[in-house]
C-alpha positions in Angstrom: -29.5 18.9 13.4 -28.7 15.5 11.8 -30.1 14.5 8.4 -27.8 11.5 7.8 -28.1 9.1 10.7 -26.1 5.8 10.5 -29.2 3.9 9.5 -29.8 5.8 6.2 -28.4 4.7 2.9 -26.4 7.3 0.9 -28.5 10.0 -0.7 -27.8 13.2 -2.6 -28.7 16.8 -1.9 -28.4 19.1 -5.0 -27.6 22.8 -4.9 -29.9 25.4 -6.5 -27.5 26.1 -9.4 -26.2 22.6 -10.2 -23.5 22.2 -12.8 -24.0 20.0 -15.8 -21.2 18.0 -17.4 -18.3 19.2 -15.1 -14.7 18.7 -16.1 -13.4 18.7 -12.5 -14.9 17.3 -9.4 -13.8 18.6 -6.0 -14.5 15.7 -3.7 -14.3 16.5 0.1 -15.3 14.3 3.1 -16.8 16.3 5.9 -17.9 15.6 9.5 -19.3 18.4 11.6 -17.6 21.3 9.8 -20.3 23.9 10.2 -17.7 26.5 11.3 -15.8 26.4 7.9 -18.0 24.6 5.3 -19.7 27.6 3.7 -16.4 29.5 3.4 -14.7 26.4 2.1 -17.3 25.9 -0.7 -16.9 29.6 -1.6 -13.1 29.0 -1.9 -13.8 26.1 -4.2 -16.1 28.2 -6.4 -13.4 31.0 -6.5 -10.7 28.4 -7.4 -12.8 27.0 -10.3 -13.6 30.5 -11.6 -9.9 31.5 -11.4 -8.9 28.3 -13.3 -11.6 28.9 -15.8 -12.9 25.4 -15.5 -16.4 23.9 -15.3 -16.5 22.0 -12.0 -18.7 20.5 -9.3 -18.1 20.5 -5.5 -19.1 17.1 -4.0 -19.2 17.1 -0.2 -19.3 13.5 1.3 -21.0 14.2 4.6 -21.7 12.2 7.7 -22.2 15.0 10.1 -24.7 15.2 13.0 -25.0 18.9 12.7 -26.2 21.3 9.9 -23.0 21.0 7.9 -24.7 19.4 4.9 -27.4 22.0 4.7 -24.8 24.8 4.9 -22.8 23.1 2.1 -25.9 22.7 -0.1 -26.9 26.3 0.4 -23.3 27.4 -0.5 -23.6 25.6 -3.9 -22.2 22.2 -3.3 -23.6 18.7 -4.1 -23.9 16.8 -0.8 -23.7 13.1 -0.6 -25.1 11.9 2.8 -23.4 8.7 4.0 -23.1 6.8 7.2 -20.0 7.5 9.2 -17.6 4.7 8.3 -14.2 6.3 8.0 -12.3 8.8 5.8 -11.2 6.3 3.2 -14.7 4.8 3.0 -16.1 8.3 2.2 -14.0 8.5 -0.9 -15.0 5.0 -1.9 -18.7 5.9 -1.4 -18.2 9.0 -3.6 -16.8 7.3 -6.7 -20.1 6.4 -8.4 -21.2 10.0 -8.0 -18.1 11.7 -9.4 -19.0 13.2 -12.8 -15.8 15.1 -13.6 -12.8 13.7 -15.6 -10.4 15.1 -13.0 -10.8 14.8 -9.2 -9.3 17.1 -6.6 -9.4 15.9 -3.0 -8.8 17.7 0.3 -10.2 18.7 3.6 -13.3 21.0 4.3 -11.6 22.9 7.2 -10.0 25.7 5.1 -6.5 24.5 6.0 -5.7 23.9 2.3 -6.3 26.8 0.0 -8.7 25.6 -2.7 -8.7 29.1 -4.2 -5.4 28.0 -5.7 -6.4 24.8 -7.6 -5.0 26.0 -10.9 -1.7 24.1 -10.6 -3.6 20.8 -10.1 -5.8 21.4 -13.1 -2.9 22.4 -15.3 -1.0 19.3 -14.3 -3.9 17.0 -15.0 -4.7 18.6 -18.3 -1.0 18.2 -19.2 -1.4 14.5 -19.0 -0.3 13.7 -15.4 -2.5 11.0 -13.8 -1.7 11.7 -10.2 -0.9 15.2 -8.7 0.4 15.3 -5.2 0.2 18.5 -3.2 3.3 19.3 -1.2 3.4 21.7 1.8 7.2 21.5 1.8 7.3 22.9 -1.7 4.7 25.5 -0.8 4.2 27.1 2.6 3.1 26.1 6.1 1.5 28.8 8.3 3.0 29.0 11.8 1.0 26.8 14.2 -0.6 24.8 11.3 1.2 21.6 12.3 2.4 20.3 15.6 6.2 20.6 15.8 6.5 16.8 16.2 4.6 16.2 13.0 6.3 19.0 11.0 9.9 18.2 12.0 9.8 14.5 12.7 6.7 12.5 11.8 6.0 13.7 8.2 9.7 14.0 7.1 10.5 10.6 8.6 7.6 8.7 7.1 8.2 10.4 3.8 11.9 9.4 3.9 10.9 5.8 4.7 8.5 5.6 1.8 11.0 7.0 -0.6 13.6 4.5 0.5 11.3 1.5 0.3 9.5 2.5 -2.9 12.4 4.3 -4.7 10.2 7.4 -5.0 10.9 11.1 -4.7 7.9 12.5 -2.8 8.5 15.5 -0.4 5.2 15.3 1.5 3.3 12.0 1.5 0.7 13.1 4.0 -0.5 16.2 2.2 -4.3 15.9 2.1 -4.7 18.0 -1.1 -4.2 15.9 -4.2 -5.6 15.4 -7.7 -6.1 12.3 -9.8 -7.9 11.4 -13.0 -11.2 9.7 -12.4 -10.1 6.7 -14.5 -7.0 6.2 -12.4 -9.0 6.5 -9.2 -11.4 3.8 -10.3 -8.4 1.6 -11.4 -6.9 2.0 -8.0 -9.7 0.1 -6.3 -9.3 1.8 -3.0 -10.1 -0.5 0.0 -8.8 1.5 3.0 -11.6 2.6 5.3 -9.7 5.1 7.5 -6.7 7.4 7.5 -4.5 4.9 5.6 -6.4 5.7 2.4 -3.9 8.5 1.9 -1.0 6.1 2.0 -2.8 3.6 -0.1 -3.3 6.2 -2.9 0.4 7.1 -2.8 1.6 3.5 -2.7 -0.7 2.4 -5.5 0.3 5.4 -7.6 3.8 4.0 -7.5 2.9 0.3 -8.0 0.6 1.3 -10.9 3.4 3.5 -12.4 1.1 6.5 -12.7 2.4 9.6 -14.3 2.9 11.6 -11.1 4.0 15.1 -10.3 4.0 17.3 -7.1 2.8 20.9 -6.9 3.2 23.4 -4.0 0.2 24.1 -1.7 -0.5 26.5 1.1 -1.3 25.0 4.5 -3.1 27.1 7.1 -3.7 26.7 10.8 -7.1 25.7 12.1 -9.7 28.5 12.6 -10.3 29.7 16.1 -12.8 27.4 17.8 -12.2 24.5 15.6 -10.6 21.2 16.7 -8.9 19.0 14.2 -10.3 15.5 13.9 -7.2 14.1 15.5 -7.8 16.3 18.6 -11.4 15.3 18.7 -10.4 11.6 18.7 -7.9 12.0 21.6 -4.1 12.5 21.9 -3.4 8.9 20.6 -5.2 9.6 17.3 -2.1 11.0 15.4 0.0 8.0 16.5 -2.7 5.5 15.5 -2.9 7.2 12.1 0.9 7.1 11.7 0.9 3.4 12.7 -1.8 2.4 10.2 -0.1 4.4 7.5 3.2 2.6 8.1 1.3 -0.7 8.1 -0.1 0.1 4.6 3.3 1.2 3.5 5.1 -2.0 4.5 2.3 -4.3 3.4 2.3 -2.9 -0.2 6.1 -3.4 -0.4 6.6 -6.5 1.7 9.2 -7.8 -0.7 11.5 -4.9 0.3 12.0 -6.7 3.6 12.2 -10.2 2.2 13.4 -10.5 -1.4 17.0 -9.2 -1.4 17.6 -9.7 2.4 16.5 -13.3 2.1 18.7 -13.9 -0.9 21.7 -12.3 0.9 21.1 -14.5 4.0 20.8 -17.6 1.8 24.2 -17.0 0.1 25.9 -16.1 3.3 24.8 -19.4 4.7 26.1 -21.2 1.7 29.5 -19.4 2.0 29.8 -20.6 5.6 28.5 -24.2 5.0 29.9 -25.4 1.7 33.7 -24.9 2.3 33.4 -27.1 5.4 31.8 -30.0 3.5 35.0 -32.2 3.8 35.9 -31.2 7.3 36.9 -28.4 9.7 39.0 -25.5 8.5 41.4 -23.5 10.7 42.4 -20.0 9.8 44.8 -18.0 12.1 44.0 -20.3 15.1 40.3 -19.8 14.5 38.6 -23.2 13.8 35.5 -23.4 11.7 33.8 -26.7 12.5 30.5 -28.5 12.5 28.8 -25.9 14.6 29.6 -23.3 12.0 28.1 -25.5 9.4 24.9 -25.8 11.4 24.8 -22.0 11.7 25.3 -21.7 7.9 22.6 -24.3 7.3 20.1 -22.4 9.5 21.0 -19.1 7.7 20.6 -20.6 4.3 17.2 -22.2 5.0 15.8 -19.1 6.7 17.1 -16.9 3.9 15.6 -19.2 1.2 12.2 -19.2 2.7 12.3 -15.4 3.3 13.2 -15.0 -0.3 10.2 -17.1 -1.3 7.9 -15.0 0.8 9.3 -11.9 -1.0 8.5 -13.4 -4.3 4.9 -14.2 -3.3 4.5 -10.7 -1.8 5.7 -9.2 -5.1 3.2 -11.3 -7.0 0.3 -10.4 -4.7 0.9 -6.7 -5.0 1.8 -6.8 -8.7 -0.4 -4.4 -10.8 1.3 -4.7 -14.2 1.7 -8.5 -14.2 5.4 -8.2 -14.8 6.5 -9.7 -11.5 4.1 -12.6 -11.9 5.4 -13.3 -15.4 9.0 -13.1 -14.2 8.6 -15.6 -11.4 6.7 -17.9 -13.6 9.6 -17.9 -16.0 12.2 -18.4 -13.2 10.2 -21.2 -11.6 9.1 -22.8 -14.8 7.3 -26.0 -13.7 9.3 -28.6 -15.6 12.8 -26.9 -15.2 12.3 -26.0 -11.6 10.8 -29.4 -10.7 13.6 -31.4 -12.3 16.3 -29.2 -10.8 14.8 -29.1 -7.3 14.1 -32.9 -7.2 17.7 -33.5 -8.4 19.1 -31.4 -5.6 16.7 -33.3 -3.2 18.0 -36.7 -4.4 21.7 -35.7 -4.0 20.9 -34.3 -0.5 19.1 -37.4 0.6 22.0 -39.5 -0.7 24.6 -37.6 1.4 22.3 -37.7 4.4 21.7 -41.4 3.9 25.5 -42.1 4.0 25.6 -40.5 7.5 22.5 -42.5 8.6 24.1 -45.8 7.5 27.3 -45.0 9.4 25.2 -44.1 12.4 23.5 -47.6 12.3 26.7 -49.5 11.7 28.4 -47.8 14.7 25.7 -49.0 17.0 23.6 -45.9 16.8 26.4 -43.5 17.7 27.7 -40.7 15.6 31.3 -40.4 14.6 33.5 -37.5 15.9 32.3 -34.1 14.9 35.5 -33.6 12.9 34.9 -36.5 10.6 34.1 -35.9 6.9 31.0 -38.0 7.0 29.4 -35.7 9.5 30.1 -32.6 7.4 28.8 -34.2 4.3 25.7 -35.2 6.2 25.0 -31.6 7.1 25.5 -30.6 3.4 23.0 -33.4 2.5 20.4 -32.0 4.9 20.9 -28.6 3.5 20.6 -29.7 -0.1 17.6 -31.9 0.6 15.8 -29.0 2.4 16.6 -26.6 -0.5 15.4 -29.0 -3.1 12.1 -29.8 -1.3 11.4 -26.2 -0.4 12.1 -25.1 -4.0 9.8 -27.8 -5.4 7.0 -26.8 -3.0 7.4 -23.1 -3.9 7.3 -23.9 -7.6 3.9 -25.5 -7.0 2.7 -22.5 -5.0 3.8 -20.1 -7.8 1.7 -22.0 -10.3 -1.1 -22.4 -7.8 -1.6 -18.6 -8.0 -3.0 -19.2 -11.5 -5.8 -21.4 -10.3 -9.2 -19.8 -11.0 -12.8 -20.8 -10.4 -16.1 -19.8 -12.0 -18.3 -17.1 -10.5 -20.0 -17.8 -7.2 -23.1 -15.8 -8.0 -24.9 -14.5 -11.1 -23.6 -11.0 -10.5 -20.0 -12.3 -10.8 -20.6 -13.6 -14.3 -19.9 -10.1 -15.7 -16.4 -8.6 -15.9 -15.3 -6.9 -12.7 -16.5 -3.3 -12.7 -16.1 -1.4 -9.3 -18.3 1.5 -10.4 -21.1 -0.8 -11.7 -21.0 -2.7 -8.4 -21.1 0.5 -6.4 -24.0 1.7 -8.5 -26.0 -1.5 -8.0 -27.8 0.0 -5.0 -27.4 3.7 -5.9 -30.1 5.7 -4.2 -32.3 8.4 -5.7 -31.2 12.0 -6.0 -33.0 14.8 -4.1 
């Protein structure tokens, strides 16, 4: 029986013995989990009792069976929402979370919520983000496909640690804890599976006080199909792809900043020594063609570096990167320097152009000094103009406009905005 069709706005079902003023909120999305939901809620109650903490269980449900009624009867609050994706379920839940600390996971009894004490202890100790780790805990035989356990999860965890300089052991663990304040500051936007990576990535970019705790991971109950299996054999690969996409987007400068700078200087090392003519070393001649290769490398590297700077500014949470690049590309200093380089480059290129005209519109031999200086001129002019344009772009990121509607006149508050159309509670 469905009580939350797609057409309905979110609404709340309250349990018989609702908890007032909880310290902890266990927030769990659920879709058609009638097989396990009652036992899972019982596990949560046991975990809260064992940890001696006052807590609520909030099931974010978009089922078309009786999962929400079973959850409510078992003692959980149930937020009925349209089915819009796993990440969206957590976004929808934020205005309804009453606890100071939030513990997340799955409703399928694969994570043991009877053992939430380590999460609560870590949050009470001052950690803002607590990541569960199956690799620090235990994985029941058959709980994970071998490809995921021995290749997929270790590989993507290794990639994230290399790109973000982090030390996670299991970035795909679905059981995690976070302070409500940090969750709101994260401003989650992911609608689907990539929410998990978004949380991990933002925890690093926001420099949250983070710790890992061991968790126990069980196999699916007999008769239950995981959501990936319900969605088809391609679903795990799609989830991996969108998680990698999020991972790379949030750290785009990893692929652009240092690699671009390295390519730029390699190009200069090739080009500048040949400015006055060809060089021969051990019967290997470095000529005009090498200069053109170096020119292409330098210009490509410079623009890749600029892309890296912008990516770092766009994903900057603390404001440090934005302030740094504003200092480096100070308008007056950068404009004077880049335009000076542009003038020198145009001057060198102009000498080659004049020679070209005087010779009846034919170029001198490729070994002549004027040709080589002309290539250097093109390089310098391009560097100067590109740097000037990038300086303008850096400062254009400070451009702001007034609000576009009366609602935007107030300071940004994601919780207030989400509550604007908050439905009544039943």
